[in-house]
Backbone as ProteinMPNN parsed JSONL, in Angstrom:
{"seq_chain_A": "MMARRFEVVEVKDAEPFVGYLFERVFAAKPPDFPRHFVCLLHEGDGRIRVAGYAHFSRFESVWLGGGLVVDKSIYPTVTREELAGVGPNGSIGEFTVAEAIRQLGDDDPVLAYIGDPRSIIVNLNAGYVETHIPKIYAVWKRRFTPELERQICERVSRIAPF", "coords_chain_A": {"N_chain_A": [[4.889, -24.486, -11.697], [2.873, -21.881, -10.299], [0.9, -19.527, -11.985], [1.552, -16.167, -11.946], [-0.176, -13.65, -10.023], [-2.286, -11.011, -9.147], [-3.797, -9.852, -6.08], [-6.192, -8.42, -3.855], [-6.205, -8.042, -0.421], [-7.744, -7.658, 2.778], [-6.204, -6.334, 5.722], [-5.437, -6.436, 9.221], [-3.416, -4.877, 10.454], [-1.548, -2.436, 8.87], [1.137, -1.774, 8.959], [3.218, -3.798, 9.04], [3.061, -4.77, 6.349], [3.163, -2.493, 4.624], [4.53, -0.403, 5.754], [7.226, 0.54, 5.187], [6.86, 1.345, 2.489], [4.775, 3.248, 2.592], [5.979, 5.093, 4.272], [8.104, 5.964, 2.622], [6.679, 7.305, 0.553], [4.773, 9.074, 1.802], [6.091, 10.051, 3.933], [5.483, 9.304, 6.541], [4.061, 7.095, 9.028], [1.727, 4.385, 8.162], [-1.832, 4.859, 8.637], [-3.178, 3.978, 11.776], [-5.657, 2.905, 12.248], [-8.736, 1.177, 11.24], [-9.758, 0.805, 7.785], [-7.601, -1.525, 6.226], [-6.271, -2.238, 3.109], [-4.291, -4.34, 1.165], [-2.545, -4.819, -1.69], [-1.448, -7.734, -3.236], [1.156, -9.3, -4.905], [1.187, -12.506, -6.105], [3.722, -14.555, -6.447], [4.319, -17.196, -6.963], [5.266, -20.47, -5.708], [4.796, -19.961, -3.14], [5.734, -17.403, -2.568], [5.236, -13.998, -2.059], [4.78, -10.511, -2.935], [4.353, -7.117, -1.816], [2.364, -5.061, -3.529], [0.736, -2.727, -3.518], [-1.449, -0.417, -1.705], [-4.297, 0.694, 0.046], [-6.325, 2.71, 2.156], [-9.21, 2.987, 4.186], [-11.611, 4.655, 6.093], [-14.253, 5.207, 8.631], [-16.698, 7.818, 8.533], [-19.266, 9.434, 9.8], [-21.925, 8.3, 7.881], [-20.426, 7.485, 5.708], [-17.561, 6.197, 3.724], [-14.197, 7.148, 4.028], [-11.698, 7.505, 1.678], [-8.241, 6.888, 1.211], [-4.637, 7.35, 1.29], [-3.491, 5.841, -0.849], [-0.937, 3.941, -2.112], [1.495, 2.693, -4.374], [3.831, 0.146, -5.162], [6.051, 1.05, -7.417], [8.212, -0.191, -8.43], [7.385, -2.778, -9.055], [6.224, -2.984, -11.641], [8.22, -3.254, -13.757], [8.804, -5.921, -13.489], [6.727, -7.553, -14.009], [4.69, -9.19, -16.603], [2.919, -8.04, -19.547], [0.668, -9.497, -19.816], [0.207, -10.367, -17.212], [-0.361, -7.971, -15.933], [-2.733, -7.341, -17.306], [-4.483, -8.694, -15.839], [-5.194, -7.133, -13.805], [-6.827, -5.231, -14.768], [-8.261, -3.118, -17.494], [-6.385, -0.929, -17.832], [-4.159, -1.886, -16.916], [-3.263, -0.971, -14.277], [-2.039, -1.02, -11.159], [-2.727, 0.474, -8.933], [-5.275, 1.497, -9.675], [-6.735, -1.072, -9.6], [-6.266, -1.765, -6.903], [-7.69, 0.284, -5.465], [-10.34, -0.067, -6.55], [-11.021, -2.654, -6.042], [-10.676, -2.766, -3.25], [-12.712, -0.985, -2.46], [-14.949, -2.482, -3.413], [-14.791, -4.604, -1.511], [-15.424, -3.373, 0.758], [-18.027, -3.868, 1.385], [-20.596, -2.831, 1.5], [-23.254, -0.579, 0.645], [-22.554, 2.026, 1.151], [-21.483, 5.414, 0.398], [-18.286, 6.309, -0.823], [-15.826, 8.578, -0.222], [-13.151, 10.805, -1.185], [-10.338, 12.756, -0.799], [-8.526, 14.328, -3.106], [-5.522, 15.552, -4.511], [-3.26, 15.395, -6.173], [-2.43, 15.176, -9.505], [-2.0, 12.785, -11.083], [-2.888, 10.833, -9.208], [-5.534, 11.581, -9.249], [-6.413, 10.767, -11.894], [-5.997, 8.049, -11.702], [-7.842, 7.32, -9.704], [-10.255, 8.306, -10.751], [-10.396, 6.388, -12.829], [-10.684, 4.16, -11.375], [-13.254, 4.355, -10.402], [-14.329, 6.589, -9.055], [-15.897, 9.721, -9.093], [-16.033, 13.203, -10.061], [-17.085, 15.704, -7.797], [-19.161, 18.619, -6.66], [-17.382, 20.042, -5.257], [-14.066, 21.08, -5.257], [-11.379, 18.831, -5.344], [-12.686, 16.873, -3.865], [-13.822, 13.692, -4.332], [-16.102, 11.157, -5.239], [-17.459, 7.879, -4.902], [-20.347, 6.601, -5.655], [-22.261, 4.206, -4.536], [-24.77, 3.626, -4.496], [-27.326, 5.741, -5.648], [-28.263, 9.004, -4.45], [-30.434, 11.565, -3.758], [-29.696, 14.678, -5.716], [-29.419, 16.786, -3.91], [-28.962, 15.575, -1.388], [-26.555, 14.332, -1.949], [-24.909, 16.54, -2.408], [-25.061, 17.525, 0.21], [-23.736, 15.553, 1.59], [-21.108, 15.634, 0.554], [-20.363, 18.245, 1.213], [-20.305, 18.053, 4.027], [-18.116, 16.194, 4.37], [-16.179, 17.725, 3.222], [-15.547, 19.515, 5.181], [-13.802, 18.27, 6.954], [-11.558, 17.748, 5.45], [-8.084, 18.197, 4.474], [-8.008, 14.576, 4.534]], "CA_chain_A": [[4.823, -23.119, -10.984], [1.608, -21.27, -10.478], [0.936, -18.263, -12.676], [1.65, -14.93, -11.014], [-1.417, -13.007, -10.067], [-2.54, -9.92, -8.083], [-5.006, -10.037, -5.182], [-6.265, -7.405, -2.764], [-6.747, -8.536, 0.833], [-7.826, -6.756, 3.93], [-5.271, -6.744, 6.872], [-5.612, -5.768, 10.468], [-2.421, -3.843, 10.595], [-0.949, -2.186, 7.562], [2.514, -1.488, 9.195], [4.193, -4.867, 8.595], [3.052, -4.951, 5.049], [3.441, -1.286, 3.685], [5.187, 0.617, 6.545], [8.283, 1.018, 4.48], [6.379, 1.971, 1.296], [4.039, 4.456, 2.985], [6.906, 6.153, 4.819], [8.789, 6.545, 1.475], [5.784, 8.039, -0.304], [4.13, 10.122, 2.654], [7.029, 10.474, 5.124], [4.692, 9.056, 7.763], [3.58, 5.858, 9.204], [0.41, 4.16, 7.727], [-2.932, 4.909, 9.633], [-3.311, 2.754, 12.748], [-7.177, 2.558, 12.374], [-9.159, 0.349, 10.133], [-9.643, -0.488, 7.226], [-6.553, -1.559, 5.436], [-6.24, -3.212, 1.957], [-3.115, -4.495, 0.635], [-2.517, -5.461, -3.07], [-0.317, -8.589, -3.292], [1.461, -10.093, -6.204], [1.562, -13.876, -5.721], [4.802, -14.929, -7.44], [4.33, -18.662, -7.106], [6.137, -21.115, -4.739], [4.591, -19.329, -1.724], [6.275, -16.044, -2.389], [4.365, -12.757, -2.298], [5.327, -9.169, -2.877], [3.321, -6.125, -1.648], [2.255, -4.154, -4.717], [0.037, -1.583, -3.363], [-2.142, -0.338, -0.448], [-5.282, 1.659, 0.181], [-6.904, 2.873, 3.471], [-10.489, 3.543, 4.297], [-12.121, 4.781, 7.516], [-15.615, 5.744, 8.583], [-17.005, 9.148, 8.951], [-20.783, 9.426, 9.783], [-22.399, 7.175, 7.186], [-19.689, 7.267, 4.466], [-16.299, 5.752, 3.907], [-13.297, 8.048, 3.487], [-10.635, 6.789, 1.144], [-7.019, 7.682, 1.228], [-3.395, 6.594, 1.491], [-3.045, 4.938, -1.9], [0.394, 3.909, -2.489], [1.829, 1.594, -5.233], [5.248, 0.088, -5.363], [6.259, 1.108, -8.801], [9.27, -1.228, -8.847], [6.7, -3.971, -9.483], [5.919, -2.797, -12.993], [9.144, -3.844, -14.678], [8.963, -7.313, -13.173], [5.611, -8.302, -14.573], [4.469, -9.118, -17.942], [1.683, -7.186, -19.947], [-0.487, -10.357, -19.546], [-0.073, -10.3, -15.853], [-1.034, -6.638, -15.664], [-4.046, -7.436, -17.756], [-5.273, -9.288, -14.744], [-5.65, -6.076, -12.772], [-7.871, -4.33, -15.432], [-7.824, -2.667, -18.82], [-5.276, -0.081, -17.974], [-2.934, -2.42, -16.214], [-2.88, -0.108, -13.164], [-2.085, -1.682, -9.817], [-3.387, 1.49, -8.113], [-6.696, 1.391, -9.935], [-7.049, -2.425, -9.226], [-6.269, -1.733, -5.469], [-8.815, 1.049, -5.056], [-11.586, -0.589, -7.032], [-11.285, -3.914, -5.355], [-10.899, -2.419, -1.802], [-14.107, -0.418, -2.462], [-15.802, -3.659, -3.452], [-14.611, -5.324, -0.409], [-15.965, -2.72, 1.945], [-19.125, -4.708, 1.643], [-21.933, -2.14, 1.735], [-23.655, 0.432, -0.329], [-22.391, 3.432, 1.586], [-20.655, 6.221, -0.404], [-16.825, 6.413, -0.558], [-15.238, 9.915, -0.636], [-11.751, 10.914, -1.184], [-9.715, 14.066, -0.99], [-7.363, 13.956, -4.042], [-5.073, 16.689, -5.242], [-2.293, 14.884, -7.142], [-3.03, 14.886, -10.86], [-1.877, 11.427, -11.377], [-3.865, 10.108, -8.408], [-6.93, 11.842, -9.711], [-6.596, 9.949, -12.965], [-6.0, 6.605, -11.147], [-9.037, 7.244, -8.94], [-11.418, 8.314, -11.708], [-10.517, 5.219, -13.6], [-11.189, 3.114, -10.469], [-14.869, 4.439, -10.185], [-14.592, 7.761, -8.442], [-16.397, 10.77, -9.915], [-15.925, 14.533, -9.443], [-18.155, 16.358, -7.069], [-19.106, 19.999, -6.855], [-16.267, 20.531, -4.387], [-12.828, 20.746, -5.79], [-10.575, 17.774, -4.753], [-13.501, 15.852, -3.298], [-14.263, 12.753, -5.277], [-17.027, 10.164, -4.61], [-17.975, 6.732, -5.515], [-21.854, 6.574, -5.183], [-22.523, 2.849, -4.914], [-26.143, 3.798, -4.801], [-27.509, 7.102, -5.878], [-29.115, 9.664, -3.612], [-30.94, 12.844, -4.577], [-28.63, 15.477, -5.861], [-29.21, 17.664, -2.837], [-28.381, 14.895, -0.378], [-25.099, 14.098, -2.317], [-24.243, 17.886, -2.097], [-24.79, 17.706, 1.648], [-22.727, 14.616, 2.037], [-19.835, 16.239, 0.121], [-20.085, 19.443, 2.051], [-19.9, 17.618, 5.489], [-16.918, 15.652, 4.26], [-15.111, 18.747, 2.867], [-15.231, 20.204, 6.441], [-12.804, 17.574, 7.634], [-10.518, 17.589, 4.489], [-7.807, 17.006, 3.904], [-8.03, 13.477, 5.482]], "C_chain_A": [[3.421, -22.524, -11.204], [1.829, -19.861, -11.167], [0.838, -17.045, -11.72], [0.371, -14.2, -11.212], [-1.427, -11.843, -8.931], [-3.879, -10.174, -7.236], [-4.956, -8.976, -4.061], [-6.848, -8.135, -1.594], [-6.783, -7.43, 1.884], [-6.967, -7.284, 5.109], [-5.738, -5.973, 8.018], [-4.701, -4.68, 10.713], [-1.646, -3.684, 9.416], [0.65, -2.051, 7.753], [3.394, -2.666, 8.674], [4.173, -5.086, 7.085], [3.479, -3.64, 4.105], [4.119, -0.162, 4.528], [6.283, 1.33, 5.661], [7.965, 1.84, 3.204], [5.664, 3.325, 1.592], [5.028, 5.564, 3.591], [7.689, 6.734, 3.64], [7.861, 7.567, 0.703], [5.181, 9.32, 0.626], [5.012, 10.619, 3.792], [6.26, 10.351, 6.441], [4.427, 7.509, 7.879], [2.079, 5.59, 8.624], [-0.596, 4.385, 8.773], [-2.956, 3.68, 10.474], [-4.786, 2.462, 13.086], [-7.637, 2.019, 11.1], [-9.787, 1.377, 9.034], [-8.509, -0.357, 6.337], [-6.621, -2.539, 4.456], [-4.948, -3.177, 1.27], [-3.167, -5.369, -0.78], [-1.278, -6.491, -2.985], [-0.077, -9.184, -4.583], [2.011, -11.52, -5.631], [2.57, -14.257, -6.825], [4.907, -16.471, -7.6], [5.326, -19.11, -5.883], [6.1, -20.493, -3.34], [5.052, -18.04, -1.523], [5.248, -14.973, -2.78], [5.153, -11.404, -2.156], [4.175, -8.152, -2.71], [3.458, -5.15, -2.935], [1.598, -2.903, -4.452], [-0.819, -1.533, -2.064], [-3.122, 0.829, -0.6], [-5.905, 1.673, 1.627], [-8.27, 3.483, 3.359], [-10.991, 3.622, 5.787], [-13.569, 5.386, 7.504], [-15.67, 7.252, 9.077], [-18.499, 9.288, 8.827], [-21.181, 8.104, 8.978], [-21.619, 6.99, 5.843], [-18.223, 6.653, 4.846], [-15.394, 6.933, 3.384], [-12.151, 7.226, 2.954], [-9.367, 7.52, 1.068], [-5.711, 6.802, 1.255], [-2.981, 5.668, 0.349], [-1.628, 5.115, -2.172], [0.623, 2.496, -3.395], [3.327, 1.404, -5.23], [5.623, -0.129, -6.886], [7.34, 0.251, -9.365], [8.635, -2.556, -9.302], [6.579, -3.975, -11.038], [6.927, -3.509, -13.89], [9.36, -5.407, -14.538], [7.864, -8.156, -13.62], [5.407, -8.186, -16.102], [3.119, -8.383, -18.337], [0.507, -8.148, -19.653], [-0.887, -10.379, -18.12], [-0.809, -9.007, -15.381], [-2.409, -6.61, -16.177], [-4.986, -7.966, -16.736], [-5.797, -8.263, -13.764], [-6.625, -5.032, -13.373], [-7.288, -3.869, -16.858], [-6.648, -1.777, -18.989], [-4.005, -0.57, -17.411], [-2.293, -1.596, -15.001], [-3.1, -0.89, -11.853], [-2.939, -0.684, -8.872], [-4.93, 1.369, -8.351], [-7.361, 0.048, -9.401], [-7.282, -2.327, -7.636], [-7.422, -1.016, -4.939], [-10.138, 0.371, -5.344], [-11.857, -1.906, -6.169], [-11.431, -3.781, -3.799], [-12.329, -1.863, -1.594], [-15.173, -1.55, -2.487], [-15.888, -4.371, -2.25], [-15.189, -4.594, 0.875], [-17.272, -3.295, 2.329], [-20.502, -3.995, 1.945], [-22.118, -1.177, 0.71], [-23.365, 1.955, 0.141], [-21.403, 4.129, 0.721], [-19.162, 6.169, 0.104], [-16.553, 7.756, -1.137], [-13.871, 9.992, -0.39], [-11.358, 12.361, -1.398], [-8.513, 13.806, -1.897], [-6.926, 15.197, -4.709], [-3.975, 16.445, -6.343], [-2.93, 14.482, -8.456], [-2.951, 13.476, -11.348], [-2.774, 10.52, -10.566], [-5.279, 10.348, -8.746], [-7.239, 10.943, -10.81], [-6.842, 8.487, -12.628], [-7.413, 6.372, -10.454], [-10.309, 7.351, -9.719], [-11.581, 6.94, -12.4], [-10.994, 3.972, -12.62], [-12.629, 3.277, -9.951], [-15.183, 5.779, -9.48], [-15.186, 8.819, -9.494], [-16.182, 12.104, -9.264], [-17.189, 14.922, -8.721], [-18.197, 17.871, -7.197], [-18.045, 20.732, -6.009], [-14.921, 20.094, -4.947], [-12.031, 19.767, -4.851], [-11.281, 16.773, -3.897], [-14.117, 14.987, -4.331], [-15.161, 11.737, -4.583], [-17.293, 8.91, -5.469], [-19.466, 6.423, -4.904], [-22.206, 5.081, -5.551], [-24.075, 2.688, -5.031], [-26.342, 5.277, -4.806], [-28.394, 7.72, -4.814], [-29.632, 10.842, -4.413], [-29.753, 13.822, -4.571], [-28.371, 16.434, -4.605], [-28.645, 16.821, -1.505], [-26.827, 14.671, -0.634], [-24.306, 15.385, -2.116], [-23.955, 17.988, -0.617], [-23.757, 16.835, 2.216], [-21.213, 15.113, 1.842], [-19.424, 17.292, 1.03], [-19.678, 19.075, 3.51], [-18.481, 16.947, 5.399], [-15.779, 16.66, 3.903], [-14.662, 19.491, 4.129], [-14.003, 19.556, 7.147], [-11.438, 17.409, 6.774], [-9.318, 18.545, 4.855], [-7.736, 15.854, 4.977], [-7.089, 12.357, 5.01]], "O_chain_A": [[2.866, -22.7, -12.289], [2.815, -19.166, -10.921], [0.038, -17.04, -10.784], [-0.15, -14.094, -12.322], [-0.649, -11.828, -7.977], [-4.888, -10.657, -7.748], [-3.929, -8.685, -3.448], [-7.881, -8.791, -1.73], [-6.016, -6.466, 1.885], [-6.989, -8.468, 5.445], [-6.382, -4.938, 7.848], [-5.127, -3.611, 11.15], [-1.088, -4.662, 8.917], [1.386, -2.207, 6.778], [4.284, -2.403, 7.865], [5.177, -5.553, 6.548], [4.042, -3.777, 3.018], [4.26, 0.95, 4.019], [6.237, 2.541, 5.443], [8.628, 2.823, 2.872], [5.909, 4.35, 0.956], [4.852, 6.766, 3.394], [7.931, 7.94, 3.649], [8.351, 8.608, 0.267], [5.15, 10.455, 0.149], [4.64, 11.541, 4.517], [6.381, 11.194, 7.33], [4.571, 6.766, 6.908], [1.279, 6.526, 8.622], [-0.225, 4.089, 9.909], [-2.791, 2.548, 10.02], [-5.088, 1.839, 14.104], [-7.095, 2.294, 10.03], [-10.218, 2.497, 9.308], [-8.327, 0.688, 5.712], [-6.99, -3.669, 4.778], [-4.509, -2.118, 0.82], [-3.767, -6.439, -0.881], [-0.171, -6.052, -2.673], [-1.006, -9.544, -5.305], [2.993, -11.66, -4.903], [2.232, -14.26, -8.008], [5.673, -16.896, -8.465], [6.015, -18.325, -5.233], [7.042, -20.47, -2.549], [4.853, -17.487, -0.441], [4.507, -15.116, -3.752], [6.06, -11.266, -1.334], [3.142, -8.283, -3.366], [4.504, -4.588, -3.26], [1.898, -1.958, -5.181], [-0.898, -2.551, -1.377], [-2.832, 1.818, -1.274], [-5.964, 0.602, 2.231], [-8.494, 4.383, 2.55], [-10.772, 2.705, 6.578], [-14.014, 5.974, 6.519], [-14.862, 7.771, 9.847], [-18.965, 9.253, 7.688], [-20.815, 6.992, 9.36], [-22.16, 6.371, 4.927], [-17.786, 6.615, 5.996], [-15.766, 7.621, 2.434], [-11.654, 6.341, 3.65], [-9.396, 8.734, 0.867], [-5.812, 5.575, 1.241], [-2.171, 4.77, 0.577], [-1.131, 6.213, -2.426], [0.043, 1.437, -3.156], [4.059, 2.392, -5.29], [5.534, -1.206, -7.476], [7.411, -0.014, -10.565], [9.332, -3.381, -9.893], [6.854, -5.013, -11.64], [6.515, -4.314, -14.726], [10.003, -6.053, -15.366], [7.997, -9.379, -13.632], [5.868, -7.255, -16.763], [2.286, -8.155, -17.46], [-0.564, -7.674, -19.273], [-2.069, -10.406, -17.777], [-1.725, -9.026, -14.558], [-3.251, -5.932, -15.587], [-6.186, -7.695, -16.787], [-6.728, -8.517, -13.001], [-7.151, -4.143, -12.702], [-6.168, -4.147, -17.287], [-5.975, -1.773, -20.02], [-2.968, 0.093, -17.386], [-1.084, -1.548, -14.774], [-4.201, -1.336, -11.531], [-3.788, -1.15, -8.112], [-5.728, 1.18, -7.433], [-8.444, 0.096, -8.817], [-8.324, -2.741, -7.129], [-8.123, -1.534, -4.07], [-10.975, 0.251, -4.45], [-12.966, -2.079, -5.663], [-12.162, -4.528, -3.148], [-13.033, -2.248, -0.66], [-16.129, -1.563, -1.711], [-16.992, -4.777, -1.888], [-15.386, -5.219, 1.918], [-17.637, -3.235, 3.504], [-21.397, -4.563, 2.571], [-21.204, -0.939, -0.08], [-23.872, 2.928, -0.419], [-20.467, 3.453, 0.293], [-18.887, 6.008, 1.293], [-16.917, 8.092, -2.264], [-13.366, 9.337, 0.522], [-12.027, 13.09, -2.131], [-7.572, 13.125, -1.487], [-7.709, 15.87, -5.38], [-3.832, 17.22, -7.289], [-3.803, 13.617, -8.535], [-3.88, 13.039, -12.027], [-3.357, 9.571, -11.091], [-6.14, 9.485, -8.576], [-8.299, 10.321, -10.743], [-7.723, 7.813, -13.162], [-8.041, 5.33, -10.642], [-11.294, 6.659, -9.463], [-12.683, 6.408, -12.542], [-11.582, 2.981, -13.052], [-13.136, 2.46, -9.182], [-16.376, 6.046, -9.337], [-14.91, 8.697, -10.688], [-16.144, 12.18, -8.036], [-18.271, 14.452, -9.072], [-17.288, 18.406, -7.831], [-17.896, 21.95, -6.107], [-14.657, 18.901, -5.098], [-12.069, 19.949, -3.634], [-10.651, 15.922, -3.268], [-14.881, 15.481, -5.16], [-14.965, 11.488, -3.393], [-17.327, 9.0, -6.697], [-19.62, 6.035, -3.746], [-22.417, 4.759, -6.72], [-24.572, 1.718, -5.603], [-25.658, 6.012, -4.095], [-29.245, 7.005, -4.286], [-29.293, 11.05, -5.578], [-28.937, 13.847, -3.649], [-27.231, 16.807, -4.328], [-27.946, 17.398, -0.672], [-25.982, 14.791, 0.252], [-23.15, 15.334, -1.697], [-22.889, 18.422, -0.18], [-23.007, 17.19, 3.126], [-20.324, 15.039, 2.691], [-18.319, 17.295, 1.572], [-18.82, 19.72, 4.114], [-17.7, 17.142, 6.33], [-14.612, 16.459, 4.239], [-13.558, 20.032, 4.175], [-13.264, 20.243, 7.853], [-10.393, 17.011, 7.29], [-9.538, 19.583, 5.478], [-7.45, 16.108, 6.147], [-6.965, 11.331, 5.68]]}, "name": "protein", "num_of_chains": 1, "seq": "MMARRFEVVEVKDAEPFVGYLFERVFAAKPPDFPRHFVCLLHEGDGRIRVAGYAHFSRFESVWLGGGLVVDKSIYPTVTREELAGVGPNGSIGEFTVAEAIRQLGDDDPVLAYIGDPRSIIVNLNAGYVETHIPKIYAVWKRRFTPELERQICERVSRIAPF"}
């Protein structure tokens, strides 16, 4: 039997994978526009379980991150060693966000509107940093001048929450 492991994959349509989970957490359907990243737990023998989800969309020259959900019922079913495969904190959410951002495949900034205290911790651990605007967090894959970073955050804040 293959060792169980987590993997983040991009999917074209999130609904079949996480519709039930998104509905439970957000009381809404997942976004119907790209890009969708699903964290899968490969259980062996061809069986998989959905462990998490994150969504990203374009706005001007940045990515907007959001819609992070984790199936918390996974945690009691995996070992400490299996969770170590997702990172030092054993967080499926952190792994899903960090890996999805890596898979976006470019150096464009990623910004998120985050208000939930637990989600803030998860996203900070996944690589986001605070900005000068409350609830707006950023992953600067490449650095810009402080003034340009401020302008980017201010433009994004005008459409928040997203």
